[in-house]
N, C-alpha and C positions, 0 to 999 in steps of 0.2 A: 596374470592373473587382471584381468578387465576391467578397468574405473567406469564406475556407472557416471552417466551423463547427470548434470542438472536437469532440476524441471523445467518446466514453459517458464518461470521466473528467475531462472540461473542461480537457485543459492542452494537446492539440496535435490539427490534423486527422488527421495519421497516428495510426490504430490501433494500431499495436509501440510507437511515441514514446509516445504518450498514457500506455499501460499500462506501459513502464516507469520515465515521470515518477511514475505515480501509486506504485508501489511505492518508488520513492524518498522521497516523501512519509510512505507508512505507514511507512519504515525510521526518518525523524524522530521521528515520534510513540512506537512503540515504543522508543527511545532515549528521547526523554524521560521518559517512565513510567518507565524502568528507573533513572533519575538521580532521582527523587521528584516532578517534576511531574504536577501534576494529569492524570491520563489524559482526552484528546479523548473525546468524549461519541461521536464518528463514529467513530473507532477500528476498532470490530469492525464496523458497517455496510462501511466502504470496504474491510476485509481481504475479508466476504461476498462484495462485490461483485468485486473484484479477481480471488479465487479464480476467480471463475467466467469469467473471460476464458479465450476458446481458443482464439485465432487465435494461439498458442504455431508459429511455423515459422522464426523466424532466431536468433541466438548470444546476442540481446541479449532477445530474449524467453524464450529458454529460461532464461539465467540470472536474471532478474529473477521468474519462475515459480519457481524453485528456491528464490533470496532469499526469496517469501514465505512457501513453504514452513518455511522455518528461522524466519523471524518468527513464524509462529504457532506453531509449535511453543514457541518463545521465549516465548511471552507464556503458557502453561500454565503455566511453570514459573516466572514472576517472581511476586514478592510485592508483596502489593497495595502502593501507597504510603501512608506516612503519611495517618491520618484515615481512610481509606477501608477501610469492611468491620470 
């Protein structure tokens, strides 16, 4: 039995599930930043990669894409964490 490879984001073989899990992880990273944890260096790159996901065909991925857009807008207005900038 061959093990399926994880999708583009490395979470799950199904591209839609893979994308949704990635958005959940990005959401957690944004929350951590908003409460003062040091920002993850990979946050911007991961958001850019997720924003490029085009296979938005079901309700789960539509909701995840909308969440990602909201997160991107929220990052622009978050204050920089203490000690940064």
